[in-house]
ChimeraX commands (.cxc) that place a marker at each C-alpha (Angstrom):
marker #1 position 145.83,1.19,46.46 radius 0.5
marker #1 position 147.36,0.46,42.97 radius 0.5
marker #1 position 148.99,-2.65,44.13 radius 0.5
marker #1 position 146.09,-3.96,45.77 radius 0.5
marker #1 position 142.79,-3.02,44.09 radius 0.5
marker #1 position 140.83,-6.27,44.93 radius 0.5
marker #1 position 138.97,-4.85,47.62 radius 0.5
marker #1 position 138.36,-1.03,49.17 radius 0.5
marker #1 position 140.32,-0.92,52.04 radius 0.5
marker #1 position 139.52,2.88,53.03 radius 0.5
marker #1 position 136.29,4.48,53.71 radius 0.5
marker #1 position 135.47,8.28,54.44 radius 0.5
marker #1 position 132.85,9.95,56.41 radius 0.5
marker #1 position 131.66,12.31,59.52 radius 0.5
marker #1 position 131.28,11.50,63.24 radius 0.5
marker #1 position 129.64,14.23,64.94 radius 0.5
marker #1 position 130.31,16.48,62.03 radius 0.5
marker #1 position 133.82,15.82,62.14 radius 0.5
marker #1 position 135.66,14.00,59.52 radius 0.5
marker #1 position 136.99,10.61,59.69 radius 0.5
marker #1 position 138.79,7.95,57.53 radius 0.5
marker #1 position 139.13,4.07,57.91 radius 0.5
marker #1 position 141.82,2.03,56.78 radius 0.5
marker #1 position 142.95,-1.47,57.31 radius 0.5
marker #1 position 145.32,-2.20,59.70 radius 0.5
marker #1 position 147.75,-5.33,61.08 radius 0.5
marker #1 position 146.24,-8.53,62.33 radius 0.5
marker #1 position 142.91,-7.84,60.50 radius 0.5
marker #1 position 142.30,-4.72,62.40 radius 0.5
marker #1 position 139.92,-1.62,61.27 radius 0.5
marker #1 position 141.56,2.06,62.47 radius 0.5
marker #1 position 139.47,5.02,62.66 radius 0.5
marker #1 position 141.30,8.16,62.00 radius 0.5
marker #1 position 140.99,11.88,62.29 radius 0.5
marker #1 position 142.37,13.30,59.42 radius 0.5
marker #1 position 142.87,16.85,60.66 radius 0.5
marker #1 position 145.15,15.11,63.39 radius 0.5
marker #1 position 143.64,16.67,66.44 radius 0.5
marker #1 position 142.34,13.15,67.85 radius 0.5
marker #1 position 144.00,9.90,68.22 radius 0.5
marker #1 position 143.24,6.74,66.20 radius 0.5
marker #1 position 140.82,3.96,67.40 radius 0.5
marker #1 position 140.98,0.05,66.35 radius 0.5
marker #1 position 138.43,-2.50,65.78 radius 0.5
marker #1 position 139.25,-6.00,65.67 radius 0.5
marker #1 position 137.59,-9.35,65.37 radius 0.5
marker #1 position 137.68,-10.30,61.82 radius 0.5
marker #1 position 139.88,-13.66,61.67 radius 0.5
marker #1 position 140.57,-13.21,57.89 radius 0.5
marker #1 position 142.23,-10.23,56.27 radius 0.5
marker #1 position 139.87,-7.31,55.72 radius 0.5
marker #1 position 139.06,-6.25,52.35 radius 0.5
marker #1 position 136.36,-3.57,52.64 radius 0.5
marker #1 position 134.87,-1.03,54.85 radius 0.5
marker #1 position 132.36,1.68,54.66 radius 0.5
marker #1 position 130.71,4.07,56.78 radius 0.5
marker #1 position 127.01,4.96,57.84 radius 0.5
marker #1 position 124.30,4.95,60.01 radius 0.5
marker #1 position 121.47,3.06,61.96 radius 0.5
marker #1 position 119.15,5.50,63.13 radius 0.5
marker #1 position 121.25,8.37,64.37 radius 0.5
marker #1 position 124.40,6.08,65.43 radius 0.5
marker #1 position 127.53,5.96,63.38 radius 0.5
marker #1 position 128.30,2.22,62.22 radius 0.5
marker #1 position 131.16,0.92,60.35 radius 0.5
marker #1 position 130.50,-1.83,58.15 radius 0.5
marker #1 position 133.50,-4.29,57.14 radius 0.5
marker #1 position 134.01,-7.60,55.18 radius 0.5
marker #1 position 136.75,-9.82,54.90 radius 0.5
marker #1 position 138.27,-13.20,54.35 radius 0.5
marker #1 position 136.33,-15.19,57.06 radius 0.5
marker #1 position 133.41,-14.62,54.93 radius 0.5
marker #1 position 131.56,-12.23,57.16 radius 0.5
marker #1 position 130.16,-9.05,57.31 radius 0.5
marker #1 position 130.64,-7.06,60.68 radius 0.5
marker #1 position 128.54,-4.00,61.62 radius 0.5
marker #1 position 130.54,-1.79,64.61 radius 0.5
marker #1 position 129.14,0.82,66.68 radius 0.5
marker #1 position 131.86,3.50,66.45 radius 0.5
marker #1 position 131.11,5.50,69.39 radius 0.5
marker #1 position 130.46,2.40,71.68 radius 0.5
marker #1 position 132.61,-0.57,73.04 radius 0.5
marker #1 position 130.13,-3.48,72.34 radius 0.5
marker #1 position 130.86,-6.45,70.32 radius 0.5
marker #1 position 129.93,-5.83,66.34 radius 0.5
marker #1 position 126.78,-7.51,64.70 radius 0.5
marker #1 position 128.09,-10.36,62.39 radius 0.5
marker #1 position 126.28,-11.23,59.10 radius 0.5
marker #1 position 127.09,-14.56,58.31 radius 0.5
marker #1 position 125.98,-15.86,54.68 radius 0.5
marker #1 position 128.88,-15.64,52.05 radius 0.5
marker #1 position 130.71,-18.90,51.64 radius 0.5
marker #1 position 133.81,-17.30,50.44 radius 0.5
marker #1 position 135.74,-14.08,51.00 radius 0.5
marker #1 position 133.88,-10.65,51.23 radius 0.5
marker #1 position 135.46,-8.13,48.51 radius 0.5
marker #1 position 133.17,-4.98,48.94 radius 0.5
marker #1 position 130.58,-3.62,51.33 radius 0.5
marker #1 position 128.41,-0.21,51.07 radius 0.5
marker #1 position 125.92,1.49,53.45 radius 0.5
marker #1 position 122.85,2.93,53.24 radius 0.5
marker #1 position 119.01,3.15,53.39 radius 0.5
marker #1 position 116.85,0.49,51.42 radius 0.5
marker #1 position 113.31,0.39,51.61 radius 0.5
marker #1 position 113.16,2.57,54.55 radius 0.5
marker #1 position 115.49,0.44,56.59 radius 0.5
marker #1 position 119.53,1.12,57.27 radius 0.5
marker #1 position 121.15,-1.55,55.24 radius 0.5
marker #1 position 124.50,-2.94,54.31 radius 0.5
marker #1 position 125.09,-4.43,51.00 radius 0.5
marker #1 position 128.06,-6.86,50.29 radius 0.5
marker #1 position 129.59,-8.71,47.14 radius 0.5
marker #1 position 132.53,-11.42,47.09 radius 0.5
marker #1 position 134.28,-14.48,45.83 radius 0.5
marker #1 position 130.92,-16.24,45.93 radius 0.5
marker #1 position 129.64,-14.18,43.09 radius 0.5
marker #1 position 126.70,-12.96,45.00 radius 0.5
marker #1 position 125.41,-9.77,46.40 radius 0.5
marker #1 position 123.79,-9.49,49.87 radius 0.5
marker #1 position 121.75,-7.03,51.24 radius 0.5
marker #1 position 121.47,-6.99,55.10 radius 0.5
marker #1 position 118.85,-5.11,57.33 radius 0.5
marker #1 position 120.89,-3.76,59.94 radius 0.5
marker #1 position 117.86,-3.45,62.16 radius 0.5
marker #1 position 117.46,-7.37,62.17 radius 0.5
marker #1 position 113.94,-6.82,61.19 radius 0.5
marker #1 position 114.14,-8.13,57.62 radius 0.5
marker #1 position 115.77,-11.55,56.17 radius 0.5
marker #1 position 118.82,-11.03,54.16 radius 0.5
marker #1 position 118.41,-11.05,50.40 radius 0.5
marker #1 position 120.96,-12.64,47.91 radius 0.5
marker #1 position 121.06,-11.38,44.36 radius 0.5
marker #1 position 122.40,-13.86,42.07 radius 0.5
marker #1 position 123.51,-13.38,38.49 radius 0.5
marker #1 position 127.14,-12.42,38.27 radius 0.5
marker #1 position 129.50,-14.66,36.64 radius 0.5
marker #1 position 132.74,-13.16,38.03 radius 0.5
marker #1 position 134.10,-11.98,41.54 radius 0.5
marker #1 position 131.75,-9.16,42.80 radius 0.5
marker #1 position 134.52,-6.74,43.91 radius 0.5
marker #1 position 132.47,-3.22,44.05 radius 0.5
marker #1 position 128.96,-2.20,45.48 radius 0.5
marker #1 position 127.13,0.65,45.99 radius 0.5
marker #1 position 123.54,2.03,47.18 radius 0.5
marker #1 position 121.63,4.71,45.85 radius 0.5
marker #1 position 118.25,5.96,44.16 radius 0.5
marker #1 position 116.98,6.31,40.61 radius 0.5
marker #1 position 114.25,8.40,40.13 radius 0.5
marker #1 position 113.08,7.90,43.70 radius 0.5
marker #1 position 113.64,3.96,43.76 radius 0.5
marker #1 position 116.02,2.35,45.64 radius 0.5
marker #1 position 118.73,0.65,43.56 radius 0.5
marker #1 position 121.83,-1.49,44.42 radius 0.5
marker #1 position 124.53,-1.36,41.93 radius 0.5
marker #1 position 127.55,-4.01,41.63 radius 0.5
marker #1 position 130.65,-4.26,39.66 radius 0.5
marker #1 position 132.44,-7.63,38.91 radius 0.5
marker #1 position 134.98,-9.45,37.04 radius 0.5
marker #1 position 132.92,-10.48,34.61 radius 0.5
marker #1 position 133.12,-6.89,33.42 radius 0.5
marker #1 position 129.48,-5.85,33.75 radius 0.5
marker #1 position 127.92,-3.21,35.90 radius 0.5
marker #1 position 124.51,-4.52,37.44 radius 0.5
marker #1 position 121.68,-2.48,38.91 radius 0.5
marker #1 position 119.45,-4.70,41.12 radius 0.5
marker #1 position 116.03,-3.94,42.96 radius 0.5
marker #1 position 116.74,-4.31,47.03 radius 0.5
marker #1 position 114.18,-6.89,46.92 radius 0.5
marker #1 position 115.45,-9.12,44.60 radius 0.5
marker #1 position 112.10,-9.20,42.98 radius 0.5
marker #1 position 113.41,-8.55,39.39 radius 0.5
marker #1 position 116.29,-9.29,37.28 radius 0.5
marker #1 position 119.11,-6.71,37.15 radius 0.5
marker #1 position 119.86,-4.39,34.23 radius 0.5
marker #1 position 123.31,-5.35,33.22 radius 0.5
marker #1 position 125.58,-2.73,31.78 radius 0.5
marker #1 position 128.26,-3.60,29.24 radius 0.5
marker #1 position 131.31,-2.04,28.25 radius 0.5
marker #1 position 134.08,-2.17,30.36 radius 0.5
marker #1 position 136.99,-4.50,28.72 radius 0.5
marker #1 position 138.27,-5.48,32.03 radius 0.5
marker #1 position 137.42,-6.57,35.95 radius 0.5
marker #1 position 135.23,-3.65,37.45 radius 0.5
marker #1 position 136.72,-2.32,40.79 radius 0.5
marker #1 position 134.55,0.73,41.49 radius 0.5
marker #1 position 131.24,1.70,41.41 radius 0.5
marker #1 position 128.78,4.46,42.31 radius 0.5
marker #1 position 125.22,6.01,42.04 radius 0.5
marker #1 position 124.28,9.69,41.72 radius 0.5
marker #1 position 122.79,12.64,39.78 radius 0.5
marker #1 position 124.61,14.76,37.26 radius 0.5
marker #1 position 122.91,17.58,35.52 radius 0.5
marker #1 position 119.46,16.20,36.91 radius 0.5
marker #1 position 120.12,13.18,35.24 radius 0.5
marker #1 position 120.42,9.78,37.73 radius 0.5
marker #1 position 123.85,8.20,36.66 radius 0.5
marker #1 position 125.95,5.14,37.42 radius 0.5
marker #1 position 129.76,5.54,37.59 radius 0.5
marker #1 position 132.04,2.61,37.52 radius 0.5
marker #1 position 136.16,2.38,37.39 radius 0.5
marker #1 position 137.76,-0.66,35.84 radius 0.5
marker #1 position 141.06,-2.33,35.12 radius 0.5
marker #1 position 140.67,-1.24,31.74 radius 0.5
marker #1 position 141.86,2.10,33.03 radius 0.5
marker #1 position 138.52,3.89,32.29 radius 0.5
marker #1 position 136.15,5.62,34.20 radius 0.5
marker #1 position 132.25,5.00,32.55 radius 0.5
marker #1 position 129.40,7.04,33.37 radius 0.5
marker #1 position 125.85,5.42,32.46 radius 0.5
marker #1 position 122.18,6.68,32.30 radius 0.5
marker #1 position 120.58,5.26,35.48 radius 0.5
marker #1 position 117.43,4.77,33.46 radius 0.5
marker #1 position 118.24,3.82,30.07 radius 0.5
marker #1 position 121.67,2.00,30.67 radius 0.5
marker #1 position 123.10,3.77,28.02 radius 0.5
marker #1 position 126.99,4.88,28.15 radius 0.5
marker #1 position 127.15,8.60,28.57 radius 0.5
marker #1 position 130.75,9.28,28.42 radius 0.5
marker #1 position 134.07,7.27,28.84 radius 0.5
marker #1 position 137.19,8.48,30.90 radius 0.5
marker #1 position 140.73,7.51,30.16 radius 0.5
marker #1 position 142.55,7.14,33.53 radius 0.5
marker #1 position 145.88,5.98,32.55 radius 0.5
marker #1 position 145.75,3.27,35.29 radius 0.5
marker #1 position 143.62,0.92,36.96 radius 0.5
marker #1 position 140.57,2.74,38.51 radius 0.5
marker #1 position 139.96,1.06,41.99 radius 0.5
marker #1 position 137.36,3.12,43.42 radius 0.5
marker #1 position 134.70,5.78,42.48 radius 0.5
marker #1 position 132.63,8.34,44.77 radius 0.5
marker #1 position 130.42,11.62,44.29 radius 0.5
marker #1 position 131.01,14.93,46.31 radius 0.5
marker #1 position 130.21,18.10,45.85 radius 0.5
marker #1 position 132.88,20.30,44.25 radius 0.5
marker #1 position 133.98,23.26,46.45 radius 0.5
marker #1 position 135.75,25.33,43.96 radius 0.5
marker #1 position 133.31,24.87,41.28 radius 0.5
marker #1 position 129.98,26.63,40.35 radius 0.5
marker #1 position 126.46,24.67,41.43 radius 0.5
marker #1 position 126.21,21.11,39.15 radius 0.5
marker #1 position 129.66,21.44,38.48 radius 0.5
marker #1 position 131.05,18.10,37.64 radius 0.5
marker #1 position 134.92,17.05,37.83 radius 0.5
marker #1 position 136.71,13.82,37.59 radius 0.5
marker #1 position 139.87,13.92,39.82 radius 0.5
marker #1 position 142.52,11.48,40.28 radius 0.5
marker #1 position 144.85,11.82,43.54 radius 0.5
marker #1 position 148.55,11.39,43.31 radius 0.5
marker #1 position 149.80,12.58,46.38 radius 0.5
marker #1 position 149.43,10.23,49.31 radius 0.5
marker #1 position 148.24,11.33,53.04 radius 0.5
marker #1 position 149.84,9.57,55.96 radius 0.5
marker #1 position 148.08,9.02,59.30 radius 0.5
marker #1 position 149.37,7.91,62.42 radius 0.5
marker #1 position 148.15,7.88,66.30 radius 0.5
marker #1 position 147.12,6.10,69.29 radius 0.5
marker #1 position 143.39,4.71,70.04 radius 0.5
marker #1 position 140.62,7.27,70.78 radius 0.5
marker #1 position 140.70,8.11,74.03 radius 0.5
marker #1 position 137.95,10.77,73.57 radius 0.5
marker #1 position 135.31,7.94,72.71 radius 0.5
marker #1 position 135.94,5.95,75.62 radius 0.5
marker link #1:1,2 radius 0.2
marker link #1:2,3 radius 0.2
marker link #1:3,4 radius 0.2
marker link #1:4,5 radius 0.2
marker link #1:5,6 radius 0.2
marker link #1:6,7 radius 0.2
marker link #1:7,8 radius 0.2
marker link #1:8,9 radius 0.2
marker link #1:9,10 radius 0.2
marker link #1:10,11 radius 0.2
marker link #1:11,12 radius 0.2
marker link #1:12,13 radius 0.2
marker link #1:13,14 radius 0.2
marker link #1:14,15 radius 0.2
marker link #1:15,16 radius 0.2
marker link #1:16,17 radius 0.2
marker link #1:17,18 radius 0.2
marker link #1:18,19 radius 0.2
marker link #1:19,20 radius 0.2
marker link #1:20,21 radius 0.2
marker link #1:21,22 radius 0.2
marker link #1:22,23 radius 0.2
marker link #1:23,24 radius 0.2
marker link #1:24,25 radius 0.2
marker link #1:25,26 radius 0.2
marker link #1:26,27 radius 0.2
marker link #1:27,28 radius 0.2
marker link #1:28,29 radius 0.2
marker link #1:29,30 radius 0.2
marker link #1:30,31 radius 0.2
marker link #1:31,32 radius 0.2
marker link #1:32,33 radius 0.2
marker link #1:33,34 radius 0.2
marker link #1:34,35 radius 0.2
marker link #1:35,36 radius 0.2
marker link #1:36,37 radius 0.2
marker link #1:37,38 radius 0.2
marker link #1:38,39 radius 0.2
marker link #1:39,40 radius 0.2
marker link #1:40,41 radius 0.2
marker link #1:41,42 radius 0.2
marker link #1:42,43 radius 0.2
marker link #1:43,44 radius 0.2
marker link #1:44,45 radius 0.2
marker link #1:45,46 radius 0.2
marker link #1:46,47 radius 0.2
marker link #1:47,48 radius 0.2
marker link #1:48,49 radius 0.2
marker link #1:49,50 radius 0.2
marker link #1:50,51 radius 0.2
marker link #1:51,52 radius 0.2
marker link #1:52,53 radius 0.2
marker link #1:53,54 radius 0.2
marker link #1:54,55 radius 0.2
marker link #1:55,56 radius 0.2
marker link #1:56,57 radius 0.2
marker link #1:57,58 radius 0.2
marker link #1:58,59 radius 0.2
marker link #1:59,60 radius 0.2
marker link #1:60,61 radius 0.2
marker link #1:61,62 radius 0.2
marker link #1:62,63 radius 0.2
marker link #1:63,64 radius 0.2
marker link #1:64,65 radius 0.2
marker link #1:65,66 radius 0.2
marker link #1:66,67 radius 0.2
marker link #1:67,68 radius 0.2
marker link #1:68,69 radius 0.2
marker link #1:69,70 radius 0.2
marker link #1:70,71 radius 0.2
marker link #1:71,72 radius 0.2
marker link #1:72,73 radius 0.2
marker link #1:73,74 radius 0.2
marker link #1:74,75 radius 0.2
marker link #1:75,76 radius 0.2
marker link #1:76,77 radius 0.2
marker link #1:77,78 radius 0.2
marker link #1:78,79 radius 0.2
marker link #1:79,80 radius 0.2
marker link #1:80,81 radius 0.2
marker link #1:81,82 radius 0.2
marker link #1:82,83 radius 0.2
marker link #1:83,84 radius 0.2
marker link #1:84,85 radius 0.2
marker link #1:85,86 radius 0.2
marker link #1:86,87 radius 0.2
marker link #1:87,88 radius 0.2
marker link #1:88,89 radius 0.2
marker link #1:89,90 radius 0.2
marker link #1:90,91 radius 0.2
marker link #1:91,92 radius 0.2
marker link #1:92,93 radius 0.2
marker link #1:93,94 radius 0.2
marker link #1:94,95 radius 0.2
marker link #1:95,96 radius 0.2
marker link #1:96,97 radius 0.2
marker link #1:97,98 radius 0.2
marker link #1:98,99 radius 0.2
marker link #1:99,100 radius 0.2
marker link #1:100,101 radius 0.2
marker link #1:101,102 radius 0.2
marker link #1:102,103 radius 0.2
marker link #1:103,104 radius 0.2
marker link #1:104,105 radius 0.2
marker link #1:105,106 radius 0.2
marker link #1:106,107 radius 0.2
marker link #1:107,108 radius 0.2
marker link #1:108,109 radius 0.2
marker link #1:109,110 radius 0.2
marker link #1:110,111 radius 0.2
marker link #1:111,112 radius 0.2
marker link #1:112,113 radius 0.2
marker link #1:113,114 radius 0.2
marker link #1:114,115 radius 0.2
marker link #1:115,116 radius 0.2
marker link #1:116,117 radius 0.2
marker link #1:117,118 radius 0.2
marker link #1:118,119 radius 0.2
marker link #1:119,120 radius 0.2
marker link #1:120,121 radius 0.2
marker link #1:121,122 radius 0.2
marker link #1:122,123 radius 0.2
marker link #1:123,124 radius 0.2
marker link #1:124,125 radius 0.2
marker link #1:125,126 radius 0.2
marker link #1:126,127 radius 0.2
marker link #1:127,128 radius 0.2
marker link #1:128,129 radius 0.2
marker link #1:129,130 radius 0.2
marker link #1:130,131 radius 0.2
marker link #1:131,132 radius 0.2
marker link #1:132,133 radius 0.2
marker link #1:133,134 radius 0.2
marker link #1:134,135 radius 0.2
marker link #1:135,136 radius 0.2
marker link #1:136,137 radius 0.2
marker link #1:137,138 radius 0.2
marker link #1:138,139 radius 0.2
marker link #1:139,140 radius 0.2
marker link #1:140,141 radius 0.2
marker link #1:141,142 radius 0.2
marker link #1:142,143 radius 0.2
marker link #1:143,144 radius 0.2
marker link #1:144,145 radius 0.2
marker link #1:145,146 radius 0.2
marker link #1:146,147 radius 0.2
marker link #1:147,148 radius 0.2
marker link #1:148,149 radius 0.2
marker link #1:149,150 radius 0.2
marker link #1:150,151 radius 0.2
marker link #1:151,152 radius 0.2
marker link #1:152,153 radius 0.2
marker link #1:153,154 radius 0.2
marker link #1:154,155 radius 0.2
marker link #1:155,156 radius 0.2
marker link #1:156,157 radius 0.2
marker link #1:157,158 radius 0.2
marker link #1:158,159 radius 0.2
marker link #1:159,160 radius 0.2
marker link #1:160,161 radius 0.2
marker link #1:161,162 radius 0.2
marker link #1:162,163 radius 0.2
marker link #1:163,164 radius 0.2
marker link #1:164,165 radius 0.2
marker link #1:165,166 radius 0.2
marker link #1:166,167 radius 0.2
marker link #1:167,168 radius 0.2
marker link #1:168,169 radius 0.2
marker link #1:169,170 radius 0.2
marker link #1:170,171 radius 0.2
marker link #1:171,172 radius 0.2
marker link #1:172,173 radius 0.2
marker link #1:173,174 radius 0.2
marker link #1:174,175 radius 0.2
marker link #1:175,176 radius 0.2
marker link #1:176,177 radius 0.2
marker link #1:177,178 radius 0.2
marker link #1:178,179 radius 0.2
marker link #1:179,180 radius 0.2
marker link #1:180,181 radius 0.2
marker link #1:181,182 radius 0.2
marker link #1:182,183 radius 0.2
marker link #1:183,184 radius 0.2
marker link #1:184,185 radius 0.2
marker link #1:185,186 radius 0.2
marker link #1:186,187 radius 0.2
marker link #1:187,188 radius 0.2
marker link #1:188,189 radius 0.2
marker link #1:189,190 radius 0.2
marker link #1:190,191 radius 0.2
marker link #1:191,192 radius 0.2
marker link #1:192,193 radius 0.2
marker link #1:193,194 radius 0.2
marker link #1:194,195 radius 0.2
marker link #1:195,196 radius 0.2
marker link #1:196,197 radius 0.2
marker link #1:197,198 radius 0.2
marker link #1:198,199 radius 0.2
marker link #1:199,200 radius 0.2
marker link #1:200,201 radius 0.2
marker link #1:201,202 radius 0.2
marker link #1:202,203 radius 0.2
marker link #1:203,204 radius 0.2
marker link #1:204,205 radius 0.2
marker link #1:205,206 radius 0.2
marker link #1:206,207 radius 0.2
marker link #1:207,208 radius 0.2
marker link #1:208,209 radius 0.2
marker link #1:209,210 radius 0.2
marker link #1:210,211 radius 0.2
marker link #1:211,212 radius 0.2
marker link #1:212,213 radius 0.2
marker link #1:213,214 radius 0.2
marker link #1:214,215 radius 0.2
marker link #1:215,216 radius 0.2
marker link #1:216,217 radius 0.2
marker link #1:217,218 radius 0.2
marker link #1:218,219 radius 0.2
marker link #1:219,220 radius 0.2
marker link #1:220,221 radius 0.2
marker link #1:221,222 radius 0.2
marker link #1:222,223 radius 0.2
marker link #1:223,224 radius 0.2
marker link #1:224,225 radius 0.2
marker link #1:225,226 radius 0.2
marker link #1:226,227 radius 0.2
marker link #1:227,228 radius 0.2
marker link #1:228,229 radius 0.2
marker link #1:229,230 radius 0.2
marker link #1:230,231 radius 0.2
marker link #1:231,232 radius 0.2
marker link #1:232,233 radius 0.2
marker link #1:233,234 radius 0.2
marker link #1:234,235 radius 0.2
marker link #1:235,236 radius 0.2
marker link #1:236,237 radius 0.2
marker link #1:237,238 radius 0.2
marker link #1:238,239 radius 0.2
marker link #1:239,240 radius 0.2
marker link #1:240,241 radius 0.2
marker link #1:241,242 radius 0.2
marker link #1:242,243 radius 0.2
marker link #1:243,244 radius 0.2
marker link #1:244,245 radius 0.2
marker link #1:245,246 radius 0.2
marker link #1:246,247 radius 0.2
marker link #1:247,248 radius 0.2
marker link #1:248,249 radius 0.2
marker link #1:249,250 radius 0.2
marker link #1:250,251 radius 0.2
marker link #1:251,252 radius 0.2
marker link #1:252,253 radius 0.2
marker link #1:253,254 radius 0.2
marker link #1:254,255 radius 0.2
marker link #1:255,256 radius 0.2
marker link #1:256,257 radius 0.2
marker link #1:257,258 radius 0.2
marker link #1:258,259 radius 0.2
marker link #1:259,260 radius 0.2
marker link #1:260,261 radius 0.2
marker link #1:261,262 radius 0.2
view
């Protein structure tokens, strides 16, 4: 992760209440792992260029894997089936980041890449894609969230800015400035009942922004480039506790195709 920060190569989530991890394998494949080691892995192939990003989400109650890569496509895979992926075309260069969530009451994927655009895709196919333009550099991080009940898309880019967009693209984004280098990770959440945006960058810092005003609430030195950000409950702390974690020890997964999903 430190050596190849330009893209989010790992995703985590749950299927049927069980944890799963997604990584990028050889020959542009995605691999779904059981981190407990109880079940074999399963691979998804189809991208014709290097896969740079992956995220797990849902369409209705069906788990999906969304990916983006060097072939300029975004793909949505049904992880419990064997049909071909839904392919979303529109980017004109490498896709570096993807996210999955619910936007405007529809399951949606968000992507960003070398063409400096952020794109919102309706995973049900009922709405046309929305193209969000404004970044002056490669978009290397995207996230889906909510601020005071309003859906938002967050993006981070090589232009050293974080942008908060309305999913419809009807208004200009709020631009958050403060990082001194390319931004690799971004996420949206709530801390102490305050909606916040958290970003990590090549300037070796994590920044916490007020989602309402855009003001910087905190800056944390990381000691190295920060390549990803995420929110999760702290199982060892009291309700509402917040901690910044840095993982040092790697976890290795190996296995065979997931026969139990066949």
